[in-house]
Biotite code that builds the C-alpha atoms (Angstrom):
import biotite.structure as struc

atoms = struc.array([
    struc.Atom([114.768, 108.899, 136.702], chain_id="A", res_id=1, res_name="MET", atom_name="CA", element="C"),
    struc.Atom([115.680, 109.966, 133.161], chain_id="A", res_id=2, res_name="ASN", atom_name="CA", element="C"),
    struc.Atom([119.074, 111.119, 131.858], chain_id="A", res_id=3, res_name="ILE", atom_name="CA", element="C"),
    struc.Atom([118.183, 114.794, 132.219], chain_id="A", res_id=4, res_name="LYS", atom_name="CA", element="C"),
    struc.Atom([117.287, 114.232, 135.880], chain_id="A", res_id=5, res_name="GLU", atom_name="CA", element="C"),
    struc.Atom([120.547, 112.332, 136.449], chain_id="A", res_id=6, res_name="VAL", atom_name="CA", element="C"),
    struc.Atom([122.508, 115.216, 134.914], chain_id="A", res_id=7, res_name="LEU", atom_name="CA", element="C"),
    struc.Atom([120.933, 117.610, 137.414], chain_id="A", res_id=8, res_name="HIS", atom_name="CA", element="C"),
    struc.Atom([120.754, 115.265, 140.403], chain_id="A", res_id=9, res_name="HIS", atom_name="CA", element="C"),
    struc.Atom([122.121, 116.868, 143.572], chain_id="A", res_id=10, res_name="GLU", atom_name="CA", element="C"),
    struc.Atom([124.244, 113.815, 144.399], chain_id="A", res_id=11, res_name="ASN", atom_name="CA", element="C"),
    struc.Atom([125.975, 113.579, 140.996], chain_id="A", res_id=12, res_name="VAL", atom_name="CA", element="C"),
    struc.Atom([129.055, 115.609, 140.098], chain_id="A", res_id=13, res_name="ASP", atom_name="CA", element="C"),
    struc.Atom([130.226, 115.479, 136.487], chain_id="A", res_id=14, res_name="PHE", atom_name="CA", element="C"),
    struc.Atom([132.653, 118.383, 136.765], chain_id="A", res_id=15, res_name="SER", atom_name="CA", element="C"),
    struc.Atom([135.775, 116.197, 136.971], chain_id="A", res_id=16, res_name="GLY", atom_name="CA", element="C"),
    struc.Atom([134.911, 113.733, 134.222], chain_id="A", res_id=17, res_name="ILE", atom_name="CA", element="C"),
    struc.Atom([136.360, 113.897, 130.720], chain_id="A", res_id=18, res_name="GLU", atom_name="CA", element="C"),
    struc.Atom([133.812, 114.381, 127.944], chain_id="A", res_id=19, res_name="LEU", atom_name="CA", element="C"),
    struc.Atom([134.731, 111.082, 126.287], chain_id="A", res_id=20, res_name="SER", atom_name="CA", element="C"),
    struc.Atom([134.001, 109.151, 129.500], chain_id="A", res_id=21, res_name="TYR", atom_name="CA", element="C"),
    struc.Atom([130.829, 111.129, 129.998], chain_id="A", res_id=22, res_name="PHE", atom_name="CA", element="C"),
    struc.Atom([129.637, 110.286, 126.480], chain_id="A", res_id=23, res_name="LEU", atom_name="CA", element="C"),
    struc.Atom([130.279, 106.567, 126.981], chain_id="A", res_id=24, res_name="LEU", atom_name="CA", element="C"),
    struc.Atom([128.367, 106.647, 130.252], chain_id="A", res_id=25, res_name="GLY", atom_name="CA", element="C"),
    struc.Atom([125.547, 108.575, 128.637], chain_id="A", res_id=26, res_name="LEU", atom_name="CA", element="C"),
    struc.Atom([125.329, 106.051, 125.783], chain_id="A", res_id=27, res_name="LEU", atom_name="CA", element="C"),
    struc.Atom([125.274, 103.151, 128.245], chain_id="A", res_id=28, res_name="SER", atom_name="CA", element="C"),
    struc.Atom([122.584, 104.760, 130.387], chain_id="A", res_id=29, res_name="ALA", atom_name="CA", element="C"),
    struc.Atom([120.538, 105.588, 127.278], chain_id="A", res_id=30, res_name="PHE", atom_name="CA", element="C"),
    struc.Atom([120.865, 101.994, 126.052], chain_id="A", res_id=31, res_name="ASP", atom_name="CA", element="C"),
    struc.Atom([119.569, 100.665, 129.377], chain_id="A", res_id=32, res_name="ASN", atom_name="CA", element="C"),
    struc.Atom([116.629, 103.084, 129.446], chain_id="A", res_id=33, res_name="ARG", atom_name="CA", element="C"),
    struc.Atom([115.738, 102.492, 125.802], chain_id="A", res_id=34, res_name="PHE", atom_name="CA", element="C"),
    struc.Atom([115.912, 98.721, 126.235], chain_id="A", res_id=35, res_name="GLN", atom_name="CA", element="C"),
    struc.Atom([113.587, 98.859, 129.272], chain_id="A", res_id=36, res_name="ALA", atom_name="CA", element="C"),
    struc.Atom([111.066, 101.026, 127.379], chain_id="A", res_id=37, res_name="MET", atom_name="CA", element="C"),
    struc.Atom([111.240, 98.849, 124.258], chain_id="A", res_id=38, res_name="ALA", atom_name="CA", element="C"),
    struc.Atom([110.879, 95.636, 126.269], chain_id="A", res_id=39, res_name="ASP", atom_name="CA", element="C"),
    struc.Atom([107.642, 96.994, 127.773], chain_id="A", res_id=40, res_name="LYS", atom_name="CA", element="C"),
    struc.Atom([106.352, 98.146, 124.390], chain_id="A", res_id=41, res_name="THR", atom_name="CA", element="C"),
    struc.Atom([106.985, 94.928, 122.445], chain_id="A", res_id=42, res_name="MET", atom_name="CA", element="C"),
    struc.Atom([105.520, 92.606, 125.117], chain_id="A", res_id=43, res_name="GLU", atom_name="CA", element="C"),
    struc.Atom([105.902, 89.397, 123.076], chain_id="A", res_id=44, res_name="GLU", atom_name="CA", element="C"),
    struc.Atom([109.640, 89.781, 122.431], chain_id="A", res_id=45, res_name="ILE", atom_name="CA", element="C"),
    struc.Atom([112.533, 91.697, 123.949], chain_id="A", res_id=46, res_name="SER", atom_name="CA", element="C"),
    struc.Atom([114.304, 94.667, 122.386], chain_id="A", res_id=47, res_name="TRP", atom_name="CA", element="C"),
    struc.Atom([117.380, 92.498, 121.671], chain_id="A", res_id=48, res_name="LYS", atom_name="CA", element="C"),
    struc.Atom([115.166, 90.003, 119.874], chain_id="A", res_id=49, res_name="GLN", atom_name="CA", element="C"),
    struc.Atom([113.490, 92.787, 117.891], chain_id="A", res_id=50, res_name="PHE", atom_name="CA", element="C"),
    struc.Atom([116.897, 94.301, 117.075], chain_id="A", res_id=51, res_name="PHE", atom_name="CA", element="C"),
    struc.Atom([117.924, 90.889, 115.751], chain_id="A", res_id=52, res_name="THR", atom_name="CA", element="C"),
    struc.Atom([114.862, 90.872, 113.484], chain_id="A", res_id=53, res_name="ILE", atom_name="CA", element="C"),
    struc.Atom([115.735, 94.380, 112.261], chain_id="A", res_id=54, res_name="ILE", atom_name="CA", element="C"),
    struc.Atom([119.277, 93.239, 111.419], chain_id="A", res_id=55, res_name="CYS", atom_name="CA", element="C"),
    struc.Atom([117.989, 90.166, 109.565], chain_id="A", res_id=56, res_name="ILE", atom_name="CA", element="C"),
    struc.Atom([115.707, 92.479, 107.575], chain_id="A", res_id=57, res_name="ASN", atom_name="CA", element="C"),
    struc.Atom([118.722, 94.580, 106.555], chain_id="A", res_id=58, res_name="LEU", atom_name="CA", element="C"),
    struc.Atom([120.246, 91.608, 104.731], chain_id="A", res_id=59, res_name="CYS", atom_name="CA", element="C"),
    struc.Atom([119.651, 91.079, 101.014], chain_id="A", res_id=60, res_name="LYS", atom_name="CA", element="C"),
    struc.Atom([119.530, 87.316, 101.553], chain_id="A", res_id=61, res_name="GLU", atom_name="CA", element="C"),
    struc.Atom([119.072, 85.138, 104.606], chain_id="A", res_id=62, res_name="ASN", atom_name="CA", element="C"),
    struc.Atom([122.195, 85.736, 106.706], chain_id="A", res_id=63, res_name="PRO", atom_name="CA", element="C"),
    struc.Atom([124.327, 83.080, 108.333], chain_id="A", res_id=64, res_name="SER", atom_name="CA", element="C"),
    struc.Atom([124.532, 83.272, 112.108], chain_id="A", res_id=65, res_name="ILE", atom_name="CA", element="C"),
    struc.Atom([128.145, 84.453, 111.767], chain_id="A", res_id=66, res_name="LYS", atom_name="CA", element="C"),
    struc.Atom([127.143, 87.259, 109.370], chain_id="A", res_id=67, res_name="GLU", atom_name="CA", element="C"),
    struc.Atom([124.303, 88.289, 111.665], chain_id="A", res_id=68, res_name="LEU", atom_name="CA", element="C"),
    struc.Atom([126.639, 88.361, 114.686], chain_id="A", res_id=69, res_name="ALA", atom_name="CA", element="C"),
    struc.Atom([128.995, 90.687, 112.781], chain_id="A", res_id=70, res_name="GLU", atom_name="CA", element="C"),
    struc.Atom([126.144, 93.022, 111.820], chain_id="A", res_id=71, res_name="ILE", atom_name="CA", element="C"),
    struc.Atom([124.862, 93.105, 115.396], chain_id="A", res_id=72, res_name="MET", atom_name="CA", element="C"),
    struc.Atom([128.313, 93.576, 116.921], chain_id="A", res_id=73, res_name="GLY", atom_name="CA", element="C"),
    struc.Atom([127.802, 90.568, 119.149], chain_id="A", res_id=74, res_name="SER", atom_name="CA", element="C"),
    struc.Atom([129.278, 87.109, 119.632], chain_id="A", res_id=75, res_name="SER", atom_name="CA", element="C"),
    struc.Atom([128.119, 84.086, 117.656], chain_id="A", res_id=76, res_name="HIS", atom_name="CA", element="C"),
    struc.Atom([127.039, 82.440, 120.926], chain_id="A", res_id=77, res_name="GLN", atom_name="CA", element="C"),
    struc.Atom([124.903, 85.395, 122.066], chain_id="A", res_id=78, res_name="ASN", atom_name="CA", element="C"),
    struc.Atom([123.218, 85.711, 118.690], chain_id="A", res_id=79, res_name="VAL", atom_name="CA", element="C"),
    struc.Atom([122.573, 81.954, 118.554], chain_id="A", res_id=80, res_name="LYS", atom_name="CA", element="C"),
    struc.Atom([120.848, 82.125, 121.975], chain_id="A", res_id=81, res_name="GLN", atom_name="CA", element="C"),
    struc.Atom([118.645, 85.009, 120.819], chain_id="A", res_id=82, res_name="ILE", atom_name="CA", element="C"),
    struc.Atom([117.801, 83.146, 117.613], chain_id="A", res_id=83, res_name="LEU", atom_name="CA", element="C"),
    struc.Atom([116.881, 79.951, 119.472], chain_id="A", res_id=84, res_name="LEU", atom_name="CA", element="C"),
    struc.Atom([114.407, 81.947, 121.579], chain_id="A", res_id=85, res_name="LYS", atom_name="CA", element="C"),
    struc.Atom([113.005, 83.620, 118.459], chain_id="A", res_id=86, res_name="LEU", atom_name="CA", element="C"),
    struc.Atom([112.730, 80.234, 116.742], chain_id="A", res_id=87, res_name="GLU", atom_name="CA", element="C"),
    struc.Atom([110.859, 78.796, 119.735], chain_id="A", res_id=88, res_name="LYS", atom_name="CA", element="C"),
    struc.Atom([108.399, 81.730, 119.517], chain_id="A", res_id=89, res_name="LYS", atom_name="CA", element="C"),
    struc.Atom([107.930, 81.190, 115.765], chain_id="A", res_id=90, res_name="GLY", atom_name="CA", element="C"),
    struc.Atom([109.697, 84.357, 114.548], chain_id="A", res_id=91, res_name="PHE", atom_name="CA", element="C"),
    struc.Atom([112.629, 82.780, 112.705], chain_id="A", res_id=92, res_name="VAL", atom_name="CA", element="C"),
    struc.Atom([113.590, 79.538, 111.062], chain_id="A", res_id=93, res_name="LYS", atom_name="CA", element="C"),
    struc.Atom([117.197, 78.321, 111.267], chain_id="A", res_id=94, res_name="ILE", atom_name="CA", element="C"),
    struc.Atom([118.241, 76.063, 108.382], chain_id="A", res_id=95, res_name="THR", atom_name="CA", element="C"),
    struc.Atom([121.441, 74.569, 107.010], chain_id="A", res_id=96, res_name="LEU", atom_name="CA", element="C"),
    struc.Atom([123.012, 76.385, 104.075], chain_id="A", res_id=97, res_name="ASP", atom_name="CA", element="C"),
    struc.Atom([122.428, 74.415, 100.867], chain_id="A", res_id=98, res_name="GLU", atom_name="CA", element="C"),
    struc.Atom([125.964, 75.037, 99.557], chain_id="A", res_id=99, res_name="LYS", atom_name="CA", element="C"),
    struc.Atom([127.879, 74.761, 102.841], chain_id="A", res_id=100, res_name="ASP", atom_name="CA", element="C"),
    struc.Atom([126.226, 72.456, 105.368], chain_id="A", res_id=101, res_name="ARG", atom_name="CA", element="C"),
    struc.Atom([128.476, 73.841, 108.147], chain_id="A", res_id=102, res_name="ARG", atom_name="CA", element="C"),
    struc.Atom([126.674, 77.192, 107.983], chain_id="A", res_id=103, res_name="LYS", atom_name="CA", element="C"),
    struc.Atom([123.282, 77.898, 109.433], chain_id="A", res_id=104, res_name="GLN", atom_name="CA", element="C"),
    struc.Atom([121.080, 80.497, 107.780], chain_id="A", res_id=105, res_name="ARG", atom_name="CA", element="C"),
    struc.Atom([118.341, 82.538, 109.425], chain_id="A", res_id=106, res_name="VAL", atom_name="CA", element="C"),
    struc.Atom([114.999, 83.242, 107.808], chain_id="A", res_id=107, res_name="GLU", atom_name="CA", element="C"),
    struc.Atom([112.127, 85.370, 109.099], chain_id="A", res_id=108, res_name="LEU", atom_name="CA", element="C"),
    struc.Atom([108.785, 83.574, 109.256], chain_id="A", res_id=109, res_name="THR", atom_name="CA", element="C"),
    struc.Atom([105.411, 84.760, 108.048], chain_id="A", res_id=110, res_name="GLU", atom_name="CA", element="C"),
    struc.Atom([104.408, 85.090, 111.708], chain_id="A", res_id=111, res_name="TYR", atom_name="CA", element="C"),
    struc.Atom([107.327, 87.483, 112.224], chain_id="A", res_id=112, res_name="CYS", atom_name="CA", element="C"),
    struc.Atom([106.337, 89.584, 109.223], chain_id="A", res_id=113, res_name="MET", atom_name="CA", element="C"),
    struc.Atom([102.770, 89.847, 110.553], chain_id="A", res_id=114, res_name="GLU", atom_name="CA", element="C"),
    struc.Atom([104.096, 90.825, 113.995], chain_id="A", res_id=115, res_name="PHE", atom_name="CA", element="C"),
    struc.Atom([106.262, 93.573, 112.472], chain_id="A", res_id=116, res_name="CYS", atom_name="CA", element="C"),
    struc.Atom([103.368, 94.863, 110.394], chain_id="A", res_id=117, res_name="GLU", atom_name="CA", element="C"),
    struc.Atom([101.074, 94.880, 113.445], chain_id="A", res_id=118, res_name="LYS", atom_name="CA", element="C"),
    struc.Atom([103.637, 96.812, 115.548], chain_id="A", res_id=119, res_name="ASN", atom_name="CA", element="C"),
    struc.Atom([104.822, 99.190, 112.820], chain_id="A", res_id=120, res_name="ASN", atom_name="CA", element="C"),
    struc.Atom([102.621, 102.136, 113.860], chain_id="A", res_id=121, res_name="ASP", atom_name="CA", element="C"),
    struc.Atom([103.665, 101.933, 117.523], chain_id="A", res_id=122, res_name="VAL", atom_name="CA", element="C"),
    struc.Atom([107.352, 101.761, 116.524], chain_id="A", res_id=123, res_name="SER", atom_name="CA", element="C"),
    struc.Atom([106.992, 104.760, 114.227], chain_id="A", res_id=124, res_name="ASN", atom_name="CA", element="C"),
    struc.Atom([105.232, 106.801, 116.930], chain_id="A", res_id=125, res_name="GLN", atom_name="CA", element="C"),
    struc.Atom([108.033, 106.054, 119.406], chain_id="A", res_id=126, res_name="ILE", atom_name="CA", element="C"),
    struc.Atom([110.691, 107.039, 116.867], chain_id="A", res_id=127, res_name="MET", atom_name="CA", element="C"),
    struc.Atom([108.924, 110.306, 116.034], chain_id="A", res_id=128, res_name="VAL", atom_name="CA", element="C"),
    struc.Atom([108.663, 111.206, 119.738], chain_id="A", res_id=129, res_name="ARG", atom_name="CA", element="C"),
    struc.Atom([112.259, 110.200, 120.490], chain_id="A", res_id=130, res_name="MET", atom_name="CA", element="C"),
    struc.Atom([113.755, 112.265, 117.681], chain_id="A", res_id=131, res_name="PHE", atom_name="CA", element="C"),
    struc.Atom([111.395, 115.234, 117.969], chain_id="A", res_id=132, res_name="GLN", atom_name="CA", element="C"),
    struc.Atom([113.269, 118.531, 117.655], chain_id="A", res_id=133, res_name="GLY", atom_name="CA", element="C"),
    struc.Atom([116.503, 116.905, 116.451], chain_id="A", res_id=134, res_name="ILE", atom_name="CA", element="C"),
    struc.Atom([117.592, 118.136, 113.036], chain_id="A", res_id=135, res_name="SER", atom_name="CA", element="C"),
    struc.Atom([118.828, 115.856, 110.285], chain_id="A", res_id=136, res_name="GLU", atom_name="CA", element="C"),
    struc.Atom([122.199, 117.608, 110.536], chain_id="A", res_id=137, res_name="GLU", atom_name="CA", element="C"),
    struc.Atom([122.532, 116.733, 114.243], chain_id="A", res_id=138, res_name="LYS", atom_name="CA", element="C"),
    struc.Atom([121.597, 113.135, 113.481], chain_id="A", res_id=139, res_name="LEU", atom_name="CA", element="C"),
    struc.Atom([124.257, 112.956, 110.763], chain_id="A", res_id=140, res_name="LYS", atom_name="CA", element="C"),
    struc.Atom([126.938, 114.371, 113.089], chain_id="A", res_id=141, res_name="VAL", atom_name="CA", element="C"),
    struc.Atom([125.941, 111.910, 115.824], chain_id="A", res_id=142, res_name="THR", atom_name="CA", element="C"),
    struc.Atom([126.080, 108.987, 113.392], chain_id="A", res_id=143, res_name="ILE", atom_name="CA", element="C"),
    struc.Atom([129.470, 110.126, 112.057], chain_id="A", res_id=144, res_name="GLN", atom_name="CA", element="C"),
    struc.Atom([130.816, 110.451, 115.600], chain_id="A", res_id=145, res_name="THR", atom_name="CA", element="C"),
    struc.Atom([129.658, 107.001, 116.668], chain_id="A", res_id=146, res_name="ILE", atom_name="CA", element="C"),
    struc.Atom([130.993, 105.428, 113.446], chain_id="A", res_id=147, res_name="VAL", atom_name="CA", element="C"),
    struc.Atom([134.379, 107.085, 114.066], chain_id="A", res_id=148, res_name="GLN", atom_name="CA", element="C"),
    struc.Atom([134.429, 105.853, 117.676], chain_id="A", res_id=149, res_name="ILE", atom_name="CA", element="C"),
    struc.Atom([133.613, 102.331, 116.462], chain_id="A", res_id=150, res_name="GLU", atom_name="CA", element="C"),
    struc.Atom([136.381, 102.496, 113.819], chain_id="A", res_id=151, res_name="ASP", atom_name="CA", element="C"),
    struc.Atom([138.819, 103.603, 116.511], chain_id="A", res_id=152, res_name="ASN", atom_name="CA", element="C"),
    struc.Atom([137.628, 100.770, 118.772], chain_id="A", res_id=153, res_name="LEU", atom_name="CA", element="C"),
    struc.Atom([138.310, 98.213, 116.036], chain_id="A", res_id=154, res_name="LYS", atom_name="CA", element="C"),
    struc.Atom([141.891, 99.519, 115.800], chain_id="A", res_id=155, res_name="ALA", atom_name="CA", element="C"),
    struc.Atom([142.519, 98.885, 119.530], chain_id="A", res_id=156, res_name="CYS", atom_name="CA", element="C"),
])
C-alpha cells in the first residue's frame, strides 16, 4: 500500500488530526517506504549505508566519525556501527587522525567509488521518477519548511 492509498483507505480517518501531526506521520511513512525501495535497489548495501556514503562524499576532507554523525543527524554509536559494516564490505576505511590520535577519520575506498559509479544511472532514474511533476519552486518550499522544522526542533 502506498501513501496515496493510505490517505484514501476506508479504515483511516484523518479528519481529526492536526496538519503538523499529519505531516510528521507522512514523513515517517515516506521514510519507511523509501528505505524499503532503496534497500531492494542497492542489493549490496542498505539505504542507511548508502546515505552514509553520500554524507561522506559531501565533506571536503575525510570526516571524523563525530562530524559524520552530526551531518547525518544520528548518534556517534549508530554511525560507528554503520561504518564498521561498510568497512567489512570494503566501502570505507577508518583511520586515526594524524594530528589528533583520539579522532577516527573515514575515507571512501576505490571499491566504493566503483560501486557508486556502477549504480549512478539507476539512482538517477529513481530520482527522476520520484520527483516527476514537482516544480523547483515546490522543492524549495519543502526544503525551507523541513529546515525550519529542524531549526525549531534544535531549540526544544
